[in-house]
LOFI-862761 format. One record per residue (C-alpha): residue number from 1; residue in three letters; x, y, z. Coordinates in nm, 4 decimals, padded with zeros to 6 digits. Example, Ala and Ser with C-alpha at 12.3 -4.5 7.8 and 13.67 -1.06 7.14 Angstrom:
2
<1, "Ala", <01.2300, -00.4500, 00.7800>>;
<2, "Ser", <01.3670, -00.1060, 00.7140>>;
END
This chain:
208
<1, "Met", <-01.1070, -03.3936, -00.0724>>;
<2, "Glu", <-00.8393, -03.4130, -00.3432>>;
<3, "Leu", <-00.4980, -03.2507, -00.3136>>;
<4, "Ala", <-00.5653, -02.9864, -00.5791>>;
<5, "Ser", <-00.8347, -02.8248, -00.3651>>;
<6, "Tyr", <-00.6011, -02.7819, -00.0679>>;
<7, "Ser", <-00.4193, -02.4960, -00.2411>>;
<8, "Asp", <-00.7273, -02.2793, -00.1806>>;
<9, "Tyr", <-00.6465, -02.2935, 00.1905>>;
<10, "Ala", <-00.3290, -02.0948, 00.1253>>;
<11, "Val", <-00.5079, -01.8343, -00.0875>>;
<12, "Arg", <-00.7873, -01.7886, 00.1676>>;
<13, "Leu", <-00.5417, -01.7331, 00.4522>>;
<14, "Val", <-00.3188, -01.4892, 00.2636>>;
<15, "Asn", <-00.6199, -01.2873, 00.1527>>;
<16, "Thr", <-00.7462, -01.2291, 00.5060>>;
<17, "Glu", <-00.5083, -00.9333, 00.5037>>;
<18, "Glu", <-00.4863, -00.6381, 00.2646>>;
<19, "Pro", <-00.1650, -00.4632, 00.3768>>;
<20, "Asp", <-00.1897, -00.1667, 00.1406>>;
<21, "Arg", <-00.5438, -00.0974, 00.2605>>;
<22, "Gly", <-00.4694, -00.1561, 00.6286>>;
<23, "Lys", <-00.7320, -00.4323, 00.6519>>;
<24, "Asp", <-00.7002, -00.7518, 00.8553>>;
<25, "Ala", <-00.9768, -01.0097, 00.9049>>;
<26, "Leu", <-00.7733, -01.2167, 01.1517>>;
<27, "Thr", <-00.8397, -01.0220, 01.4690>>;
<28, "Ser", <-01.0278, -01.2866, 01.6665>>;
<29, "Val", <-01.0733, -01.6600, 01.7033>>;
<30, "Glu", <-01.3996, -01.6263, 01.5081>>;
<31, "Gly", <-01.1997, -01.4976, 01.2114>>;
<32, "Val", <-00.9754, -01.8036, 01.2339>>;
<33, "Arg", <-01.2703, -02.0412, 01.2496>>;
<34, "Glu", <-01.4268, -01.8877, 00.9395>>;
<35, "Leu", <-01.1240, -01.9993, 00.7386>>;
<36, "Phe", <-01.2071, -02.3639, 00.8048>>;
<37, "Gly", <-01.5617, -02.3414, 00.6755>>;
<38, "Ala", <-01.7520, -02.6572, 00.7675>>;
<39, "Ser", <-01.4382, -02.8500, 00.8645>>;
<40, "Pro", <-01.4455, -02.9943, 01.2182>>;
<41, "Met", <-01.0961, -02.8511, 01.2681>>;
<42, "Ala", <-01.2609, -02.5128, 01.3284>>;
<43, "Arg", <-01.3660, -02.6283, 01.6747>>;
<44, "Arg", <-01.0020, -02.6655, 01.7758>>;
<45, "Ala", <-00.9203, -02.2997, 01.7185>>;
<46, "Thr", <-00.8440, -02.0917, 02.0283>>;
<47, "Asp", <-00.7351, -01.7346, 02.0927>>;
<48, "Ala", <-00.3724, -01.8493, 02.0762>>;
<49, "Asp", <-00.4233, -01.9476, 01.7126>>;
<50, "Val", <-00.4851, -01.5870, 01.6055>>;
<51, "Thr", <-00.1183, -01.4937, 01.6441>>;
<52, "Arg", <00.0004, -01.8262, 01.5051>>;
<53, "Phe", <-00.2205, -01.7937, 01.1982>>;
<54, "Arg", <-00.0878, -01.4444, 01.1306>>;
<55, "Ser", <00.2661, -01.5784, 01.1363>>;
<56, "Val", <00.1824, -01.8530, 00.8859>>;
<57, "Arg", <-00.0004, -01.5973, 00.6712>>;
<58, "Thr", <00.3124, -01.3804, 00.6520>>;
<59, "Arg", <00.5179, -01.6781, 00.5398>>;
<60, "Leu", <00.2645, -01.7849, 00.2774>>;
<61, "Arg", <00.2397, -01.4316, 00.1376>>;
<62, "Ala", <00.6190, -01.4326, 00.1030>>;
<63, "Val", <00.5894, -01.7432, -00.1179>>;
<64, "Phe", <00.3401, -01.5679, -00.3463>>;
<65, "Ala", <00.5463, -01.2472, -00.3485>>;
<66, "Ala", <00.8631, -01.4339, -00.4505>>;
<67, "Ala", <00.6767, -01.6193, -00.7261>>;
<68, "Asp", <00.5137, -01.2972, -00.8444>>;
<69, "Ser", <00.8535, -01.1265, -00.8711>>;
<70, "Gly", <00.9928, -01.4139, -01.0765>>;
<71, "Asp", <01.2228, -01.5530, -00.8057>>;
<72, "Gln", <01.1261, -01.9183, -00.8376>>;
<73, "Thr", <01.4082, -02.0513, -00.6219>>;
<74, "Gln", <01.3157, -01.8235, -00.3338>>;
<75, "Ala", <00.9494, -01.9200, -00.3616>>;
<76, "Val", <01.0341, -02.2907, -00.3480>>;
<77, "Asp", <01.2763, -02.2450, -00.0569>>;
<78, "Leu", <01.0130, -02.0582, 00.1445>>;
<79, "Leu", <00.7513, -02.3217, 00.0700>>;
<80, "Asn", <00.9887, -02.6046, 00.1619>>;
<81, "Ser", <01.0493, -02.4326, 00.4949>>;
<82, "Leu", <00.6760, -02.4384, 00.5639>>;
<83, "Leu", <00.6526, -02.8046, 00.4656>>;
<84, "Leu", <00.9290, -02.8891, 00.7121>>;
<85, "Asp", <00.7668, -02.6951, 00.9960>>;
<86, "Phe", <00.4168, -02.8279, 00.9265>>;
<87, "Pro", <00.4445, -03.1878, 00.8013>>;
<88, "Val", <00.1400, -03.3727, 00.6728>>;
<89, "Ser", <00.0066, -03.7220, 00.7284>>;
<90, "Pro", <-00.1200, -03.8515, 00.3934>>;
<91, "Gln", <-00.3744, -04.1317, 00.3855>>;
<92, "Val", <-00.5558, -04.3140, 00.1077>>;
<93, "Ser", <-00.9273, -04.2407, 00.1297>>;
<94, "Gly", <-01.2395, -04.3183, -00.0687>>;
<95, "His", <-01.5184, -04.2136, 00.1635>>;
<96, "Asp", <-01.6313, -03.9121, -00.0426>>;
<97, "Phe", <-01.6350, -04.0524, -00.3953>>;
<98, "Leu", <-01.7974, -04.3582, -00.5561>>;
<99, "Asp", <-01.7646, -04.4818, -00.9123>>;
<100, "Gly", <-02.0507, -04.5946, -01.1361>>;
<101, "Glu", <-02.0645, -04.9331, -00.9631>>;
<102, "Gly", <-02.0692, -04.7960, -00.6112>>;
<103, "Arg", <-01.7052, -04.8677, -00.5405>>;
<104, "Pro", <-01.4764, -04.6105, -00.3716>>;
<105, "Arg", <-01.2657, -04.3879, -00.5949>>;
<106, "Trp", <-00.9438, -04.3987, -00.4000>>;
<107, "His", <-00.7497, -04.0730, -00.3598>>;
<108, "Leu", <-00.4944, -03.9158, -00.1300>>;
<109, "His", <-00.6308, -03.7374, 00.1745>>;
<110, "Leu", <-00.4416, -03.5367, 00.4373>>;
<111, "Ala", <-00.5222, -03.6610, 00.7853>>;
<112, "Asp", <-00.6152, -03.3795, 01.0211>>;
<113, "His", <-00.4863, -03.4764, 01.3635>>;
<114, "Pro", <-00.2380, -03.1971, 01.4469>>;
<115, "Ser", <-00.1534, -03.0588, 01.7899>>;
<116, "Asn", <-00.3440, -02.7353, 01.7257>>;
<117, "Ala", <-00.5639, -02.5665, 01.4653>>;
<118, "Thr", <-00.2794, -02.3626, 01.3155>>;
<119, "Ser", <-00.0627, -02.6679, 01.2533>>;
<120, "Gly", <-00.3477, -02.8478, 01.0831>>;
<121, "Tyr", <-00.4398, -02.5590, 00.8579>>;
<122, "Ala", <-00.0793, -02.4700, 00.7748>>;
<123, "Ala", <00.0031, -02.8305, 00.6818>>;
<124, "Ile", <-00.2936, -02.8487, 00.4452>>;
<125, "Ala", <-00.2246, -02.5067, 00.2922>>;
<126, "Ala", <00.1461, -02.5726, 00.2376>>;
<127, "Met", <00.0876, -02.9192, 00.0898>>;
<128, "Gly", <-00.1860, -02.7904, -00.1401>>;
<129, "Leu", <00.0339, -02.5063, -00.2584>>;
<130, "Ala", <00.3221, -02.7468, -00.3157>>;
<131, "Phe", <00.0984, -02.9720, -00.5231>>;
<132, "His", <-00.0224, -02.6796, -00.7345>>;
<133, "Leu", <00.3302, -02.5469, -00.7794>>;
<134, "Thr", <00.4815, -02.8775, -00.8903>>;
<135, "Glu", <00.1891, -02.9586, -01.1201>>;
<136, "His", <00.1522, -02.6198, -01.2881>>;
<137, "Gly", <00.4687, -02.4177, -01.2231>>;
<138, "Val", <00.5850, -02.1460, -00.9848>>;
<139, "Asp", <00.4699, -01.8771, -01.2277>>;
<140, "Arg", <00.1114, -01.9866, -01.1613>>;
<141, "Leu", <00.1273, -01.8172, -00.8196>>;
<142, "Gly", <00.0699, -01.4435, -00.8227>>;
<143, "Leu", <-00.0392, -01.1258, -00.6466>>;
<144, "Cys", <-00.3095, -00.9045, -00.7932>>;
<145, "Gln", <-00.1697, -00.6213, -01.0057>>;
<146, "Ala", <-00.4675, -00.3922, -00.9378>>;
<147, "Ala", <-00.3177, -00.1712, -00.6674>>;
<148, "Pro", <-00.3836, -00.1449, -00.3817>>;
<149, "Cys", <-00.5402, -00.4945, -00.3817>>;
<150, "Arg", <-00.2409, -00.7334, -00.3926>>;
<151, "Asn", <-00.4538, -01.0382, -00.3103>>;
<152, "Ala", <-00.3010, -01.3780, -00.3820>>;
<153, "Tyr", <-00.4344, -01.5957, -00.6639>>;
<154, "Leu", <-00.3634, -01.9221, -00.8439>>;
<155, "Asp", <-00.3431, -01.8840, -01.2200>>;
<156, "Thr", <-00.5431, -02.1566, -01.3914>>;
<157, "Ser", <-00.5724, -01.9820, -01.7284>>;
<158, "Thr", <-00.4731, -02.1799, -02.0370>>;
<159, "Asn", <-00.2181, -01.9214, -02.1537>>;
<160, "Arg", <-00.0686, -01.8226, -01.8156>>;
<161, "Ser", <-00.1976, -01.4694, -01.8602>>;
<162, "Arg", <-00.3777, -01.3999, -01.5335>>;
<163, "Arg", <-00.2744, -01.0781, -01.3559>>;
<164, "Tyr", <-00.5680, -01.0056, -01.1257>>;
<165, "Cys", <-00.7361, -01.1872, -00.8391>>;
<166, "Ser", <-01.0900, -01.1258, -00.9675>>;
<167, "Asp", <-01.2947, -00.9870, -01.2561>>;
<168, "Arg", <-01.3703, -00.6834, -01.0402>>;
<169, "Cys", <-01.0027, -00.5972, -01.0047>>;
<170, "Ala", <-00.9401, -00.6612, -01.3742>>;
<171, "Thr", <-01.2212, -00.4230, -01.4675>>;
<172, "Arg", <-01.0975, -00.1576, -01.2268>>;
<173, "Ala", <-00.7437, -00.1815, -01.3654>>;
<174, "Asn", <-00.8667, -00.1631, -01.7250>>;
<175, "Val", <-01.0784, 00.1437, -01.6499>>;
<176, "Ala", <-00.7846, 00.3126, -01.4787>>;
<177, "Ala", <-00.5570, 00.2349, -01.7742>>;
<178, "Tyr", <-00.8177, 00.3708, -02.0190>>;
<179, "Arg", <-00.8526, 00.6944, -01.8233>>;
<180, "Ala", <-00.4750, 00.7315, -01.8071>>;
<181, "Arg", <-00.4512, 00.6934, -02.1849>>;
<182, "Lys", <-00.7253, 00.9508, -02.2396>>;
<183, "Arg", <-00.5493, 01.1991, -02.0091>>;
<184, "Leu", <-00.2246, 01.1491, -02.1994>>;
<185, "Glu", <-00.3985, 01.1989, -02.5339>>;
<186, "Thr", <-00.5617, 01.5179, -02.4060>>;
<187, "Glu", <-00.2311, 01.6520, -02.2739>>;
<188, "Arg", <-00.0583, 01.5754, -02.6047>>;
<189, "Ser", <-00.3400, 01.7404, -02.8011>>;
<190, "Glu", <-00.3248, 02.0512, -02.5849>>;
<191, "Ser", <00.0538, 02.0603, -02.6124>>;
<192, "Thr", <00.0362, 02.0279, -02.9928>>;
<193, "Gly", <-00.2224, 02.3049, -03.0057>>;
<194, "Arg", <-00.0077, 02.5382, -02.7966>>;
<195, "Thr", <00.2961, 02.4640, -03.0130>>;
<196, "Ala", <00.1012, 02.5481, -03.3294>>;
<197, "Glu", <-00.0223, 02.8745, -03.1761>>;
<198, "Asp", <00.3297, 02.9700, -03.0688>>;
<199, "Ala", <00.4650, 02.8954, -03.4154>>;
<200, "Gln", <00.1919, 03.1071, -03.5755>>;
<201, "Ala", <00.2625, 03.3967, -03.3409>>;
<202, "Ser", <00.6355, 03.3869, -03.4098>>;
<203, "Arg", <00.6029, 03.4120, -03.7888>>;
<204, "Pro", <00.6927, 03.7566, -03.9324>>;
<205, "Arg", <00.4019, 03.9490, -04.0801>>;
<206, "Thr", <00.4212, 03.9918, -04.4584>>;
<207, "Asp", <00.1072, 04.1942, -04.5130>>;
<208, "Leu", <00.2496, 04.5285, -04.3951>>;
END
């Protein structure tokens, strides 16, 4: 696995909660294990990791929130705090990739031998997010603008224009904006019509 893909760990964890909707997928050890996918680290998760994962999730969301608000320094400070609390053990690996001649394609890999499942996941998520941030910029971290979603996302668009976590949210926001414009146009049209009627009624009659 290459470092760029580790940033998805942070997004997946943050998006297990939707605060504005009152939803939380991290209510059991099974919910924690689902975050790991096929990784063998999932077997290490215990009930104690539920609370620990929620704590890390809060801290990661704060990184995205600071970046989304434009406070780059705060976002970096919060991420550095996570990196200090959950250090990684980088190793050079080539077991997953071979070149055209069957030789390993060497790349950096984060060794997963932490004291518990939370530490392992948090270290990977924080390192992946740090890699993405330093490669692409703090402004590439965001929270969905389609209220009440507020899911985290990583902007990989060519023009740094992403504002939503998914096409579904983008469509919903566009539809809402269109309806708002139509309501405003209708209100203005009705207001103009009433003004014209009032003006007509106030004119003195000249046919008497």
